[in-house]
C-alpha positions as CSV (number, residue, x, y, z in Angstrom):
1,M,191.7,210.8,94.1
2,T,193.3,207.9,92.2
3,W,197.0,207.9,91.2
4,L,195.9,208.4,87.5
5,N,193.8,211.5,88.4
6,S,196.7,212.8,90.5
7,G,199.1,212.4,87.5
8,I,196.6,214.1,85.2
9,R,196.1,216.9,87.7
10,A,199.9,217.5,88.0
11,F,200.3,217.5,84.2
12,L,197.3,219.9,83.6
13,L,198.5,222.4,86.2
14,A,202.1,222.3,85.0
15,Q,201.0,223.0,81.4
16,G,198.7,225.9,82.5
17,T,195.7,224.1,80.9
18,A,193.3,225.2,83.6
19,G,194.0,228.9,82.9
20,R,193.5,228.4,79.2
21,W,190.3,226.5,79.7
22,L,189.1,229.3,82.0
23,R,189.9,231.9,79.3
24,D,188.0,229.8,76.7
25,E,185.0,229.7,79.0
26,L,185.1,233.4,79.5
27,D,185.3,233.9,75.7
28,A,182.3,231.6,75.3
29,L,180.3,233.7,77.8
30,Q,181.4,236.8,76.0
31,V,183.1,238.4,79.0
32,R,185.0,241.4,77.5
33,I,187.0,242.6,80.4
34,L,190.7,241.8,80.5
35,L,191.8,239.7,83.5
36,A,195.3,239.7,84.8
37,D,197.2,236.4,84.4
38,S,197.5,236.2,88.2
39,C,193.7,236.6,88.6
40,V,193.1,233.8,86.1
41,E,195.6,231.6,87.8
42,E,194.0,232.2,91.2
43,L,190.5,231.4,89.8
44,A,191.9,228.3,88.2
45,R,193.5,227.3,91.6
46,A,190.1,227.8,93.3
47,A,188.5,225.5,90.7
48,D,191.2,223.0,91.1
49,Q,190.7,223.0,94.9
50,A,186.9,222.5,94.4
51,A,187.5,219.7,92.0
52,R,189.9,218.0,94.4
53,N,187.3,218.4,97.2
54,A,184.6,216.9,95.0
55,G,186.8,214.0,94.1
56,A,187.6,213.4,97.7
57,A,183.9,213.5,98.6
58,G,183.3,210.5,96.4
59,E,182.3,211.9,93.0
60,T,182.6,209.2,90.3
61,A,183.6,211.7,87.6
62,S,187.2,212.0,86.5
63,Y,189.3,214.9,87.7
64,V,189.2,216.5,84.2
65,E,185.4,216.5,84.2
66,L,185.3,218.0,87.7
67,L,187.8,220.6,86.8
68,R,186.0,221.7,83.7
69,A,182.7,221.9,85.6
70,H,184.3,224.1,88.3
71,L,186.0,226.3,85.7
72,I,182.6,226.9,84.1
73,V,181.3,227.9,87.5
74,Q,184.2,230.4,88.0
75,A,183.6,231.8,84.5
76,D,179.9,232.3,85.2
77,W,180.8,234.1,88.5
78,V,183.1,236.5,86.5
79,R,180.3,237.1,84.0
80,R,177.8,237.8,86.7
81,W,180.2,240.0,88.7
82,T,181.1,242.2,85.7
83,T,177.6,242.5,84.2
84,T,175.3,242.9,87.2
85,D,175.5,244.5,90.6
86,E,173.7,241.7,92.4
87,K,175.1,240.7,95.8
88,A,176.7,237.3,96.2
89,P,175.0,235.1,98.8
90,A,176.6,235.3,102.2
91,D,176.0,231.7,103.0
92,D,177.7,230.3,99.9
93,P,181.4,229.6,100.5
94,V,182.2,229.4,96.7
95,A,180.6,232.8,96.1
96,Q,182.5,234.3,99.0
97,A,185.8,232.9,97.8
98,F,185.1,234.4,94.4
99,V,184.2,237.8,95.9
100,R,187.5,237.8,97.8
101,I,189.4,237.2,94.5
102,A,187.3,239.7,92.6
103,R,188.0,242.4,95.2
104,K,191.6,241.5,95.4
105,Y,192.1,242.1,91.7
106,A,189.5,244.9,91.5
107,L,187.3,243.4,88.9
108,P,184.9,246.1,87.6
109,R,181.2,246.1,88.4
110,P,178.4,248.0,86.8
111,W,176.7,250.6,89.0
112,K,173.0,251.3,89.1
113,L,172.4,255.0,89.2
114,S,169.4,256.5,90.8
115,D,166.9,258.5,88.7
116,P,167.9,262.2,88.6
117,V,165.7,264.4,90.8
118,A,165.6,268.2,90.7
119,V,166.3,269.7,94.1
120,A,165.6,273.4,95.0
121,V,168.8,275.1,96.1
122,T,168.7,277.9,98.7
123,R,171.5,280.4,98.3
124,P,172.3,283.3,100.6
125,V,172.1,286.8,99.2
126,P,175.6,288.2,98.6
127,A,176.9,290.8,101.1
128,W,177.4,293.5,98.5
129,V,173.6,293.5,97.8
130,W,172.8,294.4,101.5
131,G,174.5,297.7,101.4
132,A,173.5,298.7,97.8
133,T,169.8,298.1,98.0
134,G,169.1,298.1,101.7
135,L,167.9,294.5,101.6
136,R,168.2,292.4,104.7
137,P,170.1,289.1,104.5
138,Q,167.6,286.4,103.5
139,A,167.8,283.2,101.5
140,V,166.9,283.5,97.9
141,N,165.3,280.5,96.0
142,H,166.5,280.0,92.5
């Protein structure tokens, strides 16, 4: 990372710009859940770390472009987490880092409910019926 990108990074993080950009991306994706400020900050830090790693790996894009791209990825993970109940791939470290954050802040997930099925219930005959009618204890299907 060049000294210019390092200065821009320090300025953006000090101003809280990454968190605002992440909230803007969430609004653009129409994510309607409320995220705690600390959750947004942690997601922004994860995007910052990914942008720094990409810059160190030789990406020619500027830090700002890399940060925006990784914030879009984080916002998409939030959208997918809160609208589907699909599992995150176990071999994807970015996905697993997001899952850790999502569970830490208890981000809600939709649940698939199974189709309702009627089940026959077997109930024992009450004890007072045995003496009054001379019935033997048996199970009664209702």
